[in-house]
C-alpha positions as CSV (number, residue, x, y, z in Angstrom):
1,M,-30.8,9.3,30.7
2,S,-28.1,10.7,28.4
3,S,-28.5,14.0,26.8
4,P,-28.7,14.2,23.0
5,K,-25.4,14.6,21.2
6,T,-24.7,18.2,20.2
7,R,-22.6,19.2,17.2
8,S,-19.3,20.8,17.7
9,K,-18.6,24.2,16.2
10,S,-16.5,22.5,13.6
11,E,-19.3,20.2,12.6
12,E,-21.8,23.0,12.5
13,K,-19.5,25.0,10.2
14,R,-19.0,21.9,8.0
15,Q,-22.7,21.6,7.7
16,Q,-23.1,25.3,6.8
17,I,-20.5,24.8,4.1
18,Y,-22.3,21.6,2.8
19,D,-25.6,23.5,2.6
20,A,-24.2,26.6,0.9
21,A,-22.2,24.5,-1.6
22,A,-25.3,22.3,-2.5
23,E,-27.4,25.5,-3.1
24,L,-24.7,27.2,-5.2
25,F,-23.7,24.2,-7.3
26,C,-27.4,23.6,-8.1
27,E,-28.2,27.2,-8.8
28,K,-25.0,28.4,-10.5
29,G,-23.3,25.3,-11.7
30,F,-19.7,24.1,-11.0
31,S,-17.7,26.6,-12.9
32,A,-19.5,29.7,-11.5
33,T,-19.3,28.5,-7.9
34,S,-16.1,29.7,-6.3
35,M,-14.8,28.8,-2.9
36,D,-15.1,32.5,-2.0
37,L,-18.8,32.5,-2.9
38,V,-19.3,29.3,-0.8
39,A,-17.6,30.9,2.2
40,K,-19.6,34.1,1.9
41,T,-22.9,32.1,1.5
42,A,-22.0,29.8,4.4
43,G,-21.0,32.8,6.7
44,V,-17.5,31.5,7.3
45,S,-14.0,32.5,6.2
46,K,-12.5,31.2,3.0
47,Q,-9.7,29.6,5.1
48,T,-12.4,27.7,7.0
49,V,-13.8,26.3,3.8
50,Y,-10.3,25.2,2.7
51,S,-9.5,23.7,6.1
52,H,-12.6,21.3,5.7
53,F,-12.3,20.8,1.9
54,G,-8.9,21.1,0.2
55,S,-10.3,22.1,-3.2
56,K,-13.6,22.8,-5.1
57,D,-13.4,19.3,-6.5
58,D,-13.2,17.9,-3.0
59,L,-16.2,20.0,-1.9
60,F,-18.3,19.0,-5.0
61,V,-17.6,15.3,-4.3
62,A,-18.3,15.7,-0.6
63,T,-21.6,17.4,-1.3
64,I,-22.8,14.6,-3.5
65,S,-21.5,11.9,-1.3
66,A,-23.3,13.4,1.7
67,R,-26.6,13.2,-0.2
68,C,-25.9,9.6,-1.3
69,E,-24.9,8.7,2.3
70,E,-28.2,10.0,3.6
71,F,-30.0,7.9,0.9
72,I,-28.0,4.7,1.6
73,S,-28.4,5.0,5.3
74,T,-32.2,5.0,5.0
75,S,-32.5,2.4,2.1
76,T,-30.1,-0.4,3.0
77,L,-31.8,-3.7,3.7
78,S,-30.0,-6.9,4.5
79,P,-30.6,-9.7,1.9
80,E,-30.3,-12.2,4.8
81,D,-33.3,-10.7,6.6
82,S,-35.6,-9.8,3.8
83,E,-37.6,-11.2,0.9
84,P,-36.3,-10.1,-2.6
85,Y,-39.6,-8.7,-3.9
86,T,-40.3,-6.5,-0.9
87,T,-36.6,-5.5,-0.6
88,L,-36.3,-4.4,-4.2
89,C,-39.6,-2.6,-4.3
90,Q,-38.7,-0.6,-1.3
91,Y,-35.2,0.1,-2.7
92,A,-36.7,1.2,-6.0
93,E,-39.0,3.7,-4.2
94,H,-36.0,5.1,-2.3
95,F,-33.9,5.3,-5.4
96,L,-36.5,7.2,-7.4
97,A,-37.0,9.6,-4.5
98,L,-33.3,10.4,-4.7
99,L,-33.1,10.5,-8.4
100,L,-36.1,12.8,-8.8
101,S,-35.2,15.2,-6.0
102,P,-34.7,18.8,-7.2
103,Q,-31.1,18.7,-6.0
104,A,-30.2,15.5,-7.9
105,L,-31.9,16.7,-11.1
106,A,-30.1,20.0,-10.8
107,I,-26.7,18.4,-10.3
108,H,-27.4,16.0,-13.2
109,R,-28.1,18.9,-15.5
110,I,-25.0,20.7,-14.4
111,C,-22.9,17.7,-15.3
112,I,-24.5,17.4,-18.7
113,N,-24.1,21.1,-19.4
114,E,-20.5,21.3,-18.3
115,S,-19.4,17.9,-19.5
116,T,-17.6,19.4,-22.5
117,S,-15.7,22.2,-20.7
118,Y,-15.3,20.4,-17.4
119,P,-15.4,16.6,-18.2
120,H,-13.8,15.8,-14.8
121,V,-17.0,17.2,-13.1
122,S,-19.1,14.5,-14.6
123,R,-16.5,11.9,-13.6
124,L,-16.5,13.2,-10.0
125,F,-20.3,13.1,-9.9
126,Y,-20.4,9.6,-11.3
127,Q,-17.9,8.3,-8.8
128,A,-19.6,10.0,-5.8
129,G,-23.2,9.3,-6.8
130,P,-24.2,6.7,-9.4
131,Q,-21.2,4.4,-8.8
132,R,-22.0,4.2,-5.1
133,V,-25.7,3.3,-5.7
134,I,-24.7,0.7,-8.3
135,A,-22.3,-0.8,-5.7
136,E,-25.0,-1.0,-3.1
137,V,-27.5,-2.8,-5.4
138,R,-24.7,-5.1,-6.5
139,D,-24.1,-6.0,-2.9
140,I,-27.8,-6.7,-2.3
141,L,-28.0,-8.9,-5.3
142,A,-24.8,-10.7,-4.4
143,G,-26.3,-11.6,-1.1
144,Y,-29.3,-13.3,-2.9
145,K,-26.9,-15.0,-5.2
146,R,-24.9,-16.5,-2.3
147,Q,-28.1,-17.8,-0.8
148,D,-29.1,-19.4,-4.2
149,I,-32.2,-17.3,-4.2
150,L,-31.4,-15.6,-7.5
151,A,-29.6,-17.3,-10.4
152,I,-27.4,-14.3,-11.3
153,G,-24.1,-14.7,-13.3
154,D,-22.8,-11.1,-13.3
155,V,-24.2,-9.2,-10.4
156,H,-22.8,-5.9,-11.7
157,T,-24.7,-6.3,-15.0
158,A,-27.8,-7.2,-13.0
159,A,-27.5,-4.1,-10.8
160,I,-27.3,-1.9,-13.9
161,Q,-30.3,-3.7,-15.4
162,F,-32.3,-3.2,-12.3
163,L,-31.5,0.5,-11.9
164,S,-32.1,1.3,-15.6
165,M,-35.4,-0.5,-15.5
166,I,-36.5,1.4,-12.4
167,K,-35.6,4.8,-13.9
168,G,-38.1,4.1,-16.7
169,E,-40.5,6.7,-18.0
170,I,-40.8,8.8,-14.8
171,W,-37.2,9.9,-15.0
172,M,-37.5,10.8,-18.6
173,Q,-40.6,12.9,-17.8
174,K,-38.8,14.8,-15.1
175,E,-35.7,15.2,-17.3
176,Y,-37.7,16.7,-20.1
177,N,-39.9,18.7,-17.6
178,I,-43.2,17.1,-18.7
179,E,-46.0,19.0,-17.1
180,Q,-48.1,16.0,-16.0
181,P,-45.8,13.2,-15.0
182,M,-46.9,9.7,-13.8
183,S,-49.0,9.7,-10.6
184,I,-47.7,8.1,-7.4
185,D,-50.1,5.1,-8.0
186,E,-48.8,4.7,-11.5
187,V,-45.2,4.8,-10.3
188,K,-45.9,2.2,-7.6
189,R,-47.5,-0.1,-10.2
190,Y,-44.6,0.4,-12.5
191,I,-42.1,-0.5,-9.8
192,A,-44.0,-3.6,-8.8
193,A,-44.3,-4.8,-12.4
194,S,-40.6,-4.1,-13.0
195,V,-39.4,-5.8,-9.9
196,R,-41.5,-8.9,-10.7
197,H,-40.1,-9.0,-14.2
198,F,-36.5,-8.6,-13.0
199,L,-36.9,-11.4,-10.4
200,R,-38.5,-13.8,-12.8
201,G,-35.7,-13.2,-15.2
202,Y,-33.2,-14.4,-12.6
203,G,-35.2,-17.5,-11.6
204,Y,-37.2,-16.3,-8.6
205,K,-40.6,-17.9,-8.1
206,L,-43.2,-15.3,-7.4
207,P,-46.9,-15.8,-6.5
208,P,-49.4,-14.4,-9.0
209,A,-49.7,-10.6,-8.9
210,N,-52.9,-9.1,-7.3
211,H,-55.1,-7.3,-9.7
């Protein structure tokens, strides 16, 4: 029996830098987070931070990408092996969990607050986060299109429609810090209804919903 793989010292330090950067970017914002501060918080030298990440921009992108990679690795389902309604409902639940996580909300607010002074930060965030999620949904829908399961013309537009629909009221409630957001049951019902509506719009025949 093989022993579990252990991290190298370099990998451990890289993870320490990731963790410190995520905490600082969320707490202090992009402009107030320096590479010096990341190094101090991570317990490594500034040279070590730069050896792993060439610039603060690179570190910001890597931090967001790591979170998205974690999300994608646990959410991806093959259209060839799954039924659209189940697949998209599960994906929607994963997507909302990512979108409504404290870290994601904090980074989103940072990008909004600093978009005027540091517009490139918002671009970096969009490329590392939302753009990757859109691409994943696009690939899932393209699989159903190839199988003639969904009658989609433009899969990119359909992916945007799907994600925008799923965000719905629950995201707005979190964004505006509403004290009593939708319950878990309400969110599940909303997702189910939204996915059904989306699939019907693209020609998928669904059995009647259970009431």
